Backbone as ProteinMPNN parsed JSONL, in Angstrom:
{"seq_chain_A": "MCLARYIHQNPVKAGIVQKAADYKWSSYNGYLNGGNCLAEMLDVDIILSLFSDDKEIALKKYEDYMNEESKETFLDLEEAKEIVDEDAARDLFQKMLIEHGLKADEENTQRMELLIKVFRAKSHLSIRKIAVIVGLNKDKVHKILKG", "coords_chain_A": {"N_chain_A": [[112.776, 100.754, 95.355], [110.556, 102.065, 94.43], [109.445, 102.981, 96.789], [111.418, 104.767, 97.669], [111.211, 106.695, 95.655], [108.598, 107.516, 96.084], [108.86, 108.668, 98.654], [110.654, 110.759, 98.094], [109.111, 112.269, 96.375], [107.056, 113.155, 97.951], [107.157, 115.821, 99.243], [106.714, 117.371, 96.977], [104.211, 116.485, 96.04], [102.734, 117.313, 98.212], [102.749, 119.977, 97.865], [104.711, 121.587, 98.911], [107.151, 122.145, 97.742], [108.354, 122.784, 94.373], [109.958, 121.01, 92.96], [111.58, 117.876, 93.676], [114.26, 118.241, 94.295], [114.293, 120.713, 95.464], [113.579, 120.484, 98.084], [114.953, 120.812, 101.12], [115.303, 119.008, 103.233], [115.358, 116.465, 102.333], [116.828, 113.345, 101.259], [117.313, 113.211, 98.636], [118.969, 115.078, 97.135], [121.373, 114.388, 98.231], [122.085, 112.041, 96.997], [122.581, 112.904, 94.404], [124.349, 115.081, 94.547], [127.254, 114.763, 95.705], [128.78, 116.329, 97.488], [127.513, 117.537, 99.682], [126.524, 117.853, 103.201], [124.581, 116.003, 103.899], [124.947, 113.968, 102.091], [127.22, 112.755, 103.036], [126.312, 111.166, 105.067], [124.9, 109.196, 103.846], [124.678, 105.987, 102.256], [125.083, 105.782, 99.251], [125.852, 104.119, 97.21], [124.669, 101.559, 97.191], [121.973, 101.93, 96.386], [122.339, 103.348, 93.958], [123.745, 101.466, 92.469], [121.789, 99.775, 91.659], [120.821, 100.876, 89.391], [122.932, 101.165, 87.556], [126.287, 99.999, 86.958], [128.098, 101.847, 86.249], [128.868, 104.917, 87.533], [128.162, 107.537, 86.629], [126.156, 107.033, 84.712], [124.367, 105.705, 86.38], [123.654, 107.787, 88.172], [122.277, 109.526, 86.445], [120.162, 107.864, 85.577], [118.989, 107.379, 88.044], [118.155, 109.976, 88.784], [116.299, 110.497, 86.703], [114.433, 108.438, 87.163], [113.548, 109.06, 89.785], [112.209, 111.385, 89.287], [110.11, 110.701, 87.686], [106.614, 110.589, 87.292], [104.651, 108.924, 89.626], [102.262, 106.397, 90.441], [102.095, 105.006, 92.697], [101.077, 104.148, 96.028], [101.753, 104.284, 99.43], [101.644, 105.065, 102.199], [99.427, 106.593, 102.031], [96.937, 107.134, 103.609], [93.584, 107.725, 104.461], [92.787, 110.076, 106.891], [91.274, 109.209, 109.907], [88.179, 110.408, 110.875], [87.138, 111.972, 113.774], [84.247, 111.743, 115.778], [83.275, 114.633, 116.944], [81.28, 115.781, 118.371], [80.009, 115.068, 121.348], [77.444, 114.358, 122.075], [76.404, 113.302, 119.693], [78.013, 111.07, 119.502], [77.218, 109.675, 121.78], [74.576, 109.147, 121.065], [75.015, 107.471, 118.856], [76.229, 105.275, 120.151], [74.121, 104.44, 121.8], [72.229, 103.675, 119.868], [73.614, 101.543, 118.769], [73.678, 99.804, 120.935], [70.94, 99.181, 121.172], [70.467, 98.006, 118.634], [71.931, 95.668, 118.932], [70.736, 94.452, 121.015], [71.606, 94.905, 123.644], [72.314, 95.98, 127.023], [73.375, 98.936, 128.703], [74.727, 98.351, 131.079], [75.966, 95.915, 130.802], [78.798, 95.203, 131.062], [80.788, 93.213, 131.165], [80.578, 91.291, 129.192], [81.326, 89.337, 126.282], [80.055, 90.174, 124.005], [79.505, 92.86, 124.566], [82.083, 93.846, 124.746], [82.931, 93.469, 122.124], [81.156, 95.209, 120.888], [82.073, 97.651, 121.876], [84.546, 97.78, 120.626], [83.736, 97.955, 117.951], [82.35, 100.355, 118.116], [84.475, 102.093, 118.633], [85.832, 101.869, 116.204], [83.966, 103.02, 114.499], [83.543, 105.576, 115.569], [86.022, 106.682, 116.173], [86.911, 107.83, 118.48], [88.76, 108.982, 121.358], [90.232, 106.859, 123.871], [89.628, 107.748, 126.417], [87.297, 109.345, 125.984], [85.569, 107.407, 125.004], [85.373, 105.779, 127.263], [83.97, 107.451, 129.029], [81.512, 107.656, 127.669], [80.614, 104.975, 127.502], [80.558, 104.264, 130.102], [82.622, 103.088, 131.602], [85.839, 102.643, 133.244], [88.83, 104.196, 131.975], [91.028, 102.492, 131.812], [89.9, 99.942, 131.691], [88.55, 100.117, 129.25], [90.731, 100.527, 127.582], [92.009, 98.036, 127.893], [90.077, 96.339, 126.778], [90.082, 97.254, 124.104], [92.665, 96.617, 123.319], [92.662, 93.9, 123.408]], "CA_chain_A": [[112.956, 101.945, 94.558], [109.275, 102.765, 94.399], [109.289, 103.667, 98.069], [112.336, 105.911, 97.662], [110.612, 107.722, 94.795], [107.421, 108.015, 96.807], [109.333, 109.546, 99.732], [111.246, 111.963, 97.513], [108.072, 113.07, 95.728], [106.068, 113.614, 98.931], [107.083, 117.282, 99.382], [106.152, 117.92, 95.741], [102.78, 116.185, 96.063], [102.123, 118.096, 99.289], [102.766, 121.383, 97.464], [105.713, 122.318, 99.688], [108.159, 122.582, 96.771], [108.024, 122.483, 92.974], [110.757, 119.851, 92.532], [112.154, 117.133, 94.806], [115.569, 118.82, 94.597], [114.113, 121.95, 96.227], [113.27, 120.2, 99.493], [116.284, 120.709, 101.737], [115.373, 117.948, 104.239], [115.31, 115.184, 101.635], [118.109, 112.737, 100.886], [117.379, 113.229, 97.174], [120.167, 115.781, 96.673], [122.539, 113.663, 98.72], [122.454, 111.064, 95.967], [123.041, 113.564, 93.179], [125.427, 116.041, 94.823], [128.046, 114.108, 96.74], [129.546, 117.214, 98.357], [126.819, 118.153, 100.816], [126.653, 117.137, 104.477], [123.649, 114.879, 103.908], [125.544, 112.893, 101.291], [128.215, 112.075, 103.856], [125.619, 110.205, 105.928], [124.21, 108.205, 103.02], [125.4, 104.969, 101.503], [124.406, 105.91, 97.961], [126.3, 103.102, 96.262], [123.722, 100.435, 97.129], [120.826, 102.321, 95.552], [122.785, 103.691, 92.604], [124.164, 100.251, 91.756], [120.598, 99.146, 91.084], [120.586, 101.499, 88.094], [124.054, 100.865, 86.664], [127.591, 99.908, 87.604], [128.767, 103.104, 85.905], [128.284, 105.902, 88.452], [127.527, 108.633, 85.889], [124.902, 106.502, 84.151], [123.491, 105.434, 87.516], [123.13, 109.065, 88.666], [121.287, 110.029, 85.475], [118.98, 107.006, 85.654], [118.382, 107.633, 89.353], [117.45, 111.258, 88.701], [115.138, 110.315, 85.825], [113.456, 107.588, 87.852], [112.984, 109.772, 90.927], [111.358, 112.473, 88.814], [108.94, 110.167, 86.976], [105.383, 110.6, 88.089], [104.281, 107.564, 90.005], [100.901, 106.207, 90.944], [102.169, 104.16, 93.882], [100.717, 104.683, 97.336], [102.293, 103.477, 100.505], [101.033, 105.478, 103.459], [98.385, 107.561, 101.739], [95.725, 106.682, 104.27], [92.713, 108.793, 104.879], [92.744, 110.231, 108.333], [89.987, 108.893, 110.498], [87.527, 111.582, 111.438], [86.553, 111.728, 115.083], [82.979, 112.402, 116.064], [83.649, 115.58, 117.982], [80.096, 116.077, 119.161], [79.834, 113.966, 122.285], [76.041, 113.935, 122.025], [76.256, 112.429, 118.528], [78.673, 109.809, 119.84], [76.322, 108.981, 122.731], [73.444, 108.643, 120.279], [75.505, 106.337, 118.084], [76.424, 104.135, 121.041], [72.799, 103.973, 122.215], [71.66, 102.964, 118.718], [74.324, 100.274, 118.643], [73.195, 98.947, 122.026], [69.597, 98.719, 120.809], [70.599, 97.102, 117.497], [72.519, 94.398, 119.36], [69.982, 93.941, 122.149], [72.431, 94.966, 124.856], [72.056, 97.044, 127.994], [74.605, 99.658, 129.002], [75.428, 97.82, 132.25], [76.536, 94.594, 130.485], [80.186, 95.532, 130.745], [81.73, 92.095, 131.162], [80.255, 90.266, 128.214], [82.089, 89.396, 125.034], [79.275, 90.963, 123.046], [79.702, 94.276, 124.882], [83.453, 94.184, 124.373], [82.94, 93.585, 120.672], [80.435, 96.43, 120.558], [82.961, 98.774, 122.172], [85.541, 97.802, 119.546], [83.062, 98.47, 116.752], [82.084, 101.77, 118.398], [85.748, 102.806, 118.442], [86.107, 101.91, 114.765], [83.022, 103.939, 113.862], [83.61, 106.931, 116.104], [87.418, 107.12, 116.24], [87.086, 108.621, 119.695], [89.851, 108.594, 122.25], [89.857, 105.886, 124.902], [89.015, 108.508, 127.516], [85.93, 109.719, 125.607], [84.774, 106.174, 124.944], [85.131, 105.361, 128.649], [82.892, 108.294, 129.568], [80.249, 107.334, 126.996], [80.143, 103.616, 127.802], [80.428, 104.114, 131.554], [83.696, 102.259, 132.16], [87.054, 103.431, 133.409], [89.636, 104.179, 130.742], [91.899, 101.313, 131.805], [89.082, 98.817, 131.235], [88.328, 100.334, 127.815], [92.018, 100.264, 126.936], [92.216, 96.583, 127.904], [89.139, 95.776, 125.801], [90.514, 97.595, 122.754], [93.931, 95.934, 123.038], [92.419, 92.454, 123.369]], "C_chain_A": [[111.672, 102.769, 94.499], [109.068, 103.568, 95.678], [110.201, 104.886, 98.149], [111.754, 107.046, 96.816], [109.41, 108.351, 95.483], [107.84, 109.021, 97.887], [109.875, 110.853, 99.162], [110.196, 112.852, 96.856], [107.036, 113.615, 96.712], [106.022, 115.137, 99.086], [106.506, 117.966, 98.145], [104.639, 117.719, 95.739], [102.043, 116.993, 97.122], [102.108, 119.588, 98.971], [103.766, 122.222, 98.236], [106.781, 122.905, 98.772], [107.693, 122.209, 95.366], [108.72, 121.215, 92.483], [111.342, 119.183, 93.773], [113.487, 117.734, 95.235], [115.46, 120.086, 95.452], [113.866, 121.715, 97.716], [114.567, 119.896, 100.239], [116.417, 119.57, 102.742], [115.356, 116.554, 103.625], [116.717, 114.651, 101.371], [118.316, 112.769, 99.365], [118.671, 113.876, 96.673], [121.449, 115.116, 97.154], [123.01, 112.619, 97.731], [123.098, 111.739, 94.764], [124.255, 114.45, 93.395], [126.262, 115.526, 95.992], [128.739, 115.027, 97.717], [128.803, 117.764, 99.56], [126.88, 117.282, 102.068], [125.717, 115.928, 104.552], [124.236, 113.688, 103.164], [126.561, 112.104, 102.094], [127.582, 111.018, 104.764], [124.994, 109.059, 105.151], [125.172, 107.183, 102.428], [124.701, 104.885, 100.143], [124.742, 104.786, 97.001], [125.313, 101.951, 96.112], [122.574, 100.765, 96.182], [121.277, 102.593, 94.121], [123.198, 102.463, 91.807], [122.97, 99.495, 91.174], [120.29, 99.697, 89.688], [121.686, 101.191, 87.082], [125.321, 100.738, 87.501], [128.425, 101.158, 87.329], [128.09, 104.225, 86.691], [127.574, 107.044, 87.715], [126.182, 108.208, 85.305], [123.897, 106.26, 85.272], [122.864, 106.715, 88.053], [122.048, 109.612, 87.748], [120.005, 109.196, 85.542], [118.234, 107.203, 86.973], [117.544, 108.915, 89.315], [116.194, 111.143, 87.844], [114.042, 109.523, 86.532], [112.77, 108.341, 88.985], [112.036, 110.887, 90.497], [110.198, 112.003, 87.943], [107.73, 110.269, 87.89], [105.004, 109.159, 88.39], [102.858, 107.545, 90.543], [100.893, 105.377, 92.225], [101.669, 104.903, 95.11], [101.261, 103.734, 98.382], [101.588, 103.814, 101.812], [99.963, 106.536, 103.229], [97.06, 107.072, 102.309], [94.872, 107.884, 104.611], [92.712, 108.861, 106.391], [91.344, 109.924, 108.823], [89.42, 110.151, 111.134], [86.85, 111.201, 112.75], [85.203, 112.422, 115.159], [83.263, 113.349, 117.221], [82.47, 115.936, 118.879], [79.811, 114.88, 120.06], [78.389, 113.465, 122.298], [75.795, 112.992, 120.845], [76.889, 111.071, 118.806], [77.806, 109.004, 120.812], [75.13, 108.369, 121.988], [73.849, 107.415, 119.47], [75.645, 105.111, 118.968], [75.077, 103.57, 121.494], [72.113, 103.189, 121.093], [72.304, 101.591, 118.56], [73.878, 99.301, 119.739], [71.842, 98.339, 121.659], [69.668, 97.702, 119.675], [71.092, 95.716, 117.902], [71.831, 93.816, 120.588], [70.771, 93.902, 123.448], [71.971, 96.108, 125.756], [73.397, 97.655, 128.37], [75.387, 99.052, 130.159], [76.016, 96.427, 132.023], [78.002, 94.736, 130.122], [81.115, 94.338, 130.61], [81.408, 91.003, 130.148], [81.114, 90.43, 126.966], [81.367, 90.249, 123.998], [79.474, 92.457, 123.292], [81.116, 94.709, 124.495], [83.585, 94.345, 122.859], [82.257, 94.878, 120.232], [81.313, 97.659, 120.801], [84.039, 98.893, 121.095], [84.944, 98.371, 118.259], [82.77, 99.961, 116.913], [83.347, 102.599, 118.179], [86.051, 102.947, 116.955], [85.2, 102.904, 114.048], [83.224, 105.385, 114.299], [85.01, 107.528, 116.09], [87.675, 108.026, 117.438], [88.276, 108.126, 120.492], [89.322, 107.589, 123.268], [89.138, 106.593, 126.049], [87.56, 108.871, 127.198], [85.025, 108.493, 125.532], [84.428, 105.715, 126.342], [83.992, 106.158, 129.261], [81.551, 107.882, 128.974], [79.722, 105.962, 127.392], [80.057, 103.339, 129.299], [81.446, 103.181, 132.19], [84.908, 103.146, 132.421], [87.94, 103.235, 132.185], [90.578, 102.984, 130.67], [91.161, 100.086, 131.287], [88.847, 98.915, 129.723], [89.624, 100.048, 127.055], [92.276, 98.763, 126.826], [91.322, 95.895, 126.873], [89.637, 96.025, 124.376], [91.827, 96.934, 122.362], [93.726, 94.453, 122.831], [91.919, 91.938, 122.08]], "O_chain_A": [[111.7, 103.999, 94.516], [108.575, 104.696, 95.644], [109.788, 105.932, 98.649], [111.799, 108.211, 97.211], [109.232, 109.569, 95.462], [107.244, 110.091, 98.013], [109.589, 111.929, 99.687], [110.376, 114.068, 96.788], [106.22, 114.457, 96.337], [104.929, 115.703, 99.062], [105.879, 119.02, 98.253], [103.878, 118.65, 95.473], [100.868, 117.321, 96.954], [101.526, 120.377, 99.715], [103.68, 123.45, 98.221], [107.259, 124.018, 98.992], [106.761, 121.423, 95.194], [108.161, 120.446, 91.701], [111.572, 119.836, 94.791], [113.807, 117.734, 96.423], [116.432, 120.485, 96.093], [113.938, 122.65, 98.514], [115.197, 118.861, 100.019], [117.538, 119.192, 103.08], [115.343, 115.562, 104.353], [117.674, 115.419, 101.273], [119.381, 112.392, 98.874], [119.388, 113.279, 95.87], [122.5, 115.275, 96.533], [124.206, 112.343, 97.637], [124.044, 111.212, 94.177], [125.104, 114.559, 92.511], [125.977, 115.842, 97.148], [129.258, 114.539, 98.721], [129.424, 118.414, 100.401], [127.246, 116.109, 101.997], [126.04, 114.937, 105.205], [124.042, 112.539, 103.562], [126.745, 110.909, 101.859], [128.256, 110.076, 105.18], [124.599, 108.054, 105.742], [126.329, 107.488, 102.14], [123.843, 104.031, 99.919], [123.983, 104.527, 96.067], [125.143, 101.424, 95.013], [122.244, 99.982, 95.291], [120.654, 102.112, 93.174], [123.016, 102.427, 90.59], [123.141, 98.661, 90.285], [119.587, 99.062, 88.903], [121.413, 100.982, 85.9], [125.42, 101.289, 88.597], [129.343, 101.482, 88.082], [126.891, 104.46, 86.54], [126.498, 107.47, 88.133], [125.195, 108.938, 85.395], [122.715, 106.573, 85.131], [121.672, 106.736, 88.359], [121.021, 110.104, 88.215], [118.902, 109.741, 85.561], [117.003, 107.194, 87.011], [116.392, 108.939, 89.749], [115.136, 111.642, 88.226], [112.87, 109.899, 86.5], [111.549, 108.271, 89.131], [111.158, 111.287, 91.262], [109.387, 112.819, 87.505], [107.821, 110.062, 89.1], [105.037, 108.294, 87.515], [102.338, 108.549, 91.032], [99.833, 105.077, 92.774], [101.815, 106.12, 95.222], [101.223, 102.515, 98.213], [101.005, 102.941, 102.454], [99.632, 107.294, 104.141], [96.173, 106.647, 101.568], [95.383, 108.933, 105.003], [92.645, 107.843, 107.079], [90.353, 110.336, 108.219], [90.12, 110.868, 111.85], [86.092, 110.233, 112.819], [85.034, 113.539, 114.67], [83.468, 112.908, 118.352], [82.659, 116.349, 120.023], [79.422, 113.812, 119.587], [78.144, 112.277, 122.51], [75.071, 112.006, 120.975], [76.361, 110.04, 118.391], [77.68, 107.787, 120.674], [74.732, 107.234, 122.246], [73.108, 106.434, 119.408], [75.226, 104.019, 118.583], [74.91, 102.352, 121.563], [71.489, 102.158, 121.345], [71.631, 100.606, 118.258], [73.723, 98.106, 119.484], [71.628, 97.137, 121.814], [69.016, 96.659, 119.731], [70.717, 94.713, 117.295], [72.28, 92.811, 121.139], [70.623, 92.982, 124.252], [71.331, 97.062, 125.313], [74.426, 96.979, 128.357], [76.605, 99.221, 130.221], [76.519, 95.818, 132.967], [78.402, 94.423, 129.001], [82.162, 94.464, 129.976], [81.931, 89.894, 130.254], [81.566, 91.529, 126.645], [81.998, 90.957, 123.213], [79.599, 93.234, 122.345], [81.316, 95.809, 123.979], [84.268, 95.249, 122.379], [82.724, 95.556, 119.317], [81.292, 98.602, 120.01], [84.399, 100.002, 120.701], [85.576, 99.17, 117.569], [82.923, 100.736, 115.969], [83.287, 103.686, 117.604], [86.475, 104.009, 116.498], [85.623, 103.556, 113.094], [83.093, 106.308, 113.495], [85.167, 108.746, 116.006], [88.556, 108.884, 117.401], [88.737, 106.998, 120.32], [88.116, 107.488, 123.493], [88.153, 106.082, 126.582], [86.686, 108.721, 128.052], [83.865, 108.536, 125.943], [83.296, 105.299, 126.589], [83.138, 105.593, 129.944], [80.561, 107.771, 129.696], [78.52, 105.795, 127.597], [79.544, 102.299, 129.714], [81.161, 102.552, 133.209], [85.003, 104.254, 131.894], [87.819, 102.247, 131.46], [90.893, 102.511, 129.578], [91.722, 99.286, 130.538], [88.937, 97.917, 129.008], [89.606, 99.402, 126.007], [92.712, 98.28, 125.782], [91.759, 94.977, 126.179], [89.617, 95.122, 123.54], [92.072, 96.714, 121.175], [94.523, 93.806, 122.152], [91.684, 90.738, 121.945]]}, "name": "protein", "num_of_chains": 1, "seq": "MCLARYIHQNPVKAGIVQKAADYKWSSYNGYLNGGNCLAEMLDVDIILSLFSDDKEIALKKYEDYMNEESKETFLDLEEAKEIVDEDAARDLFQKMLIEHGLKADEENTQRMELLIKVFRAKSHLSIRKIAVIVGLNKDKVHKILKG"}
């Protein structure tokens, strides 16, 4: 239920609409207004039965619950910021090499593979950009990051 409320409140929290009912792409109104085309695709009885066996009471409780302000977070993740300046990324990688006592040509060591993983986590660069900076082909970098 918390997740359903979170989803229905997303357009409100994002400032797209004032009320969940105003967002036309939401299933919210499908639960409350059985006559629309979206309602025909939904199995509202399962969710509404969690509120009450009486449909009218369930609809009112559902509406009240969905409109309560919630503090739950599910997918509210901060977007990772990519280092867009390639020179800054190169500098970061060089500093990391020095800190770990590695040379750029040590491509097949576990330590270098770990360093590349840490570099990806810090820089959030694409595999292609990382490959250019570390001097490996993108397939090798992809394999390292998947491993």
